[in-house]
N, C-alpha and C positions, 0 to 999 in steps of 0.2 A: 503494502500500500503507498503511495506518494505522500510524504509529510509537507507542508507547506513551509516556505522558508520563506524569509526577509532578507532581502540582500541591502545593505550599503555600500557607495563607491568613494573612496576618497583620494584626493590627489597627493596627499604628503603621507611622510612616514611617522610625523610626530602625531598627527591626527590620528589616523590608524590607531597607535600605542594610546592615547588617550582615549578614543572613543570604546576601546576594547575595556579599558580599566573602568570606565563608567558603566558602560552594561553589564560588567560583572557584576559590580556594584548594585546596580541595579535590580539584579538578581533575574537577569536572563541568561537561556540556555545558548553560550555559542555554538554554532555547529563547526565553522571553521574559521581560517581568518585566510586569504590568499594573498601574495606578495609577488612582485617582480623579482624580489633577491630579498636575502635575510634580513630583518629588521631586528638590531639589538633590542631587548627588553622586551620583545612580543611574547617569547614563551613564556616570563614570569607573568606578563600581566593575562594572560589567558588563562594561569594557573596550570600550565601543565607539569608533569613529572617530569625527571631528567630523564632521557632515553637509557634504553638497557645493552643497546649496541656497544659500549662499551667492556659489559661482561661478555659478551657474545665473541667481541674481538680479542679477549685474553683469553676465550676458551679455545679459540683457531688458535691462536699463537702457541699454547702450551701444546695443541696436538700439532703443529708444523714443529715445534722444537722437538718432540716425543720421536715425530716420525724420523726427523734428521738423523737423532743419536740413534736411536734403534737401528735403522737401515744401515747407517756407518757401521756400527759395531758389529752387525752381522755380516755386512760385503766383506769388512777386513780382518775381522776375526774368525769367523765361522766359515762363510762359502768361500773365500777366495783369499787366504792371509799370505800375504807377500812379504816376504823378510828385505825390506828394503833399508839399507845402511843401519843394520842393528835397531832401529826404529820397532817400539814395543807394537803389537797389532792392534792394541787397544788404547791409542793415543788419545786421548780426550782432546787436547788443544788443537790437533790437525781436525776436529770435527767441527770447529765453532765457524769458518766462514760459512760452510754450507749450513748450521745450524741455524747462524743468523738470517741467512736468506729464506730459508724455509719457513721460519718464525714469522718475518715480515710477510712473505709469500700468501701463506694460510691465512694470517689477520687480515689481511687487507682482501683477499678473494671472499672469503668469508663474511666478512662483513656487508661486501655489495651485494653476495647473493640473498643472506639473511633480510637485509633492507630491502631491496628488490621482490622478494616473495611474502615481506611483510605489507609492503605496499600497494602489493598486488599489481605491480608494474611486469610486463611482458611483452613479448613483438606480438603484435595484432590486436593489442586492446585498445577498444575506442574510446577516442577522444571524450572528456568531460570538462567541456569549460562553463566556468558559470558566469563570466563576465567576458567579453571579446579582447577588450585591452589590459586585462590583469597580467598578461605577460609584456607588456609594453611598459606603462606607466601609472598604472593603477593598482589602488590597492582596495579590497574587498573584505566586508565582515558581513557573515552568514551569520544569521539567527534562526534556531527553530522556534516554529510557532507552536507553543504548547496550549492545546485546548483550544480556544477562540478569544482566547484574553489578551493576546498579543494584539494590539492594534497599531498599524502601521504608520497615523500622523502621530502616535505616543513614540515611537521611537524615531521618526523622523524629527520630532522637536527635542529629541534627549542625543541627537546628533548633530544637529543644526551648531553647535557650542565649536564643532569640530570640522567645519566645513564640507558638510558632506554635499557631493556632486549629484548625487541620484539613490533613489531609495525606492524598492520594486518587490515584488512580491513574485515568488516562481513555485512549482513545485520540485520537490527533493528527484533527481533521477538517480535510475538505479545502477 
């Protein structure tokens, strides 16, 4: 079932942050905020929790480190031991460059794939644009309409202090 949404379009990043703070203080449910670039302080204004991707990155990095150490140890000590200049078969300092590289590689790629999966971004996904200029130079604040209590005119008057350019109503797209 499609939910009705109220959309406010702003031209300035300071206006969108102020509008988000006042909208949250007024008790409205913010559906999302769309910006053409990252806006400092917007996540705090929206009340978002810190991302858990840092933990995902750490776990993938540990997996990369373990893969590098175990693989090099197995190859150098068990599968194909070579005595090169009297070096021991399980020389940990020799493993460090590859271990570092695999740690960074697994951490980076793991975070990218988890973020794409979690955001439901995949090839062939149909575009969902809230406003045509949000990727150019506009900032869009989207509110959920709960029951029939949220009136577009009340929200417009709330946002007038922040130079709202346009206020409209639309149905949520699946």
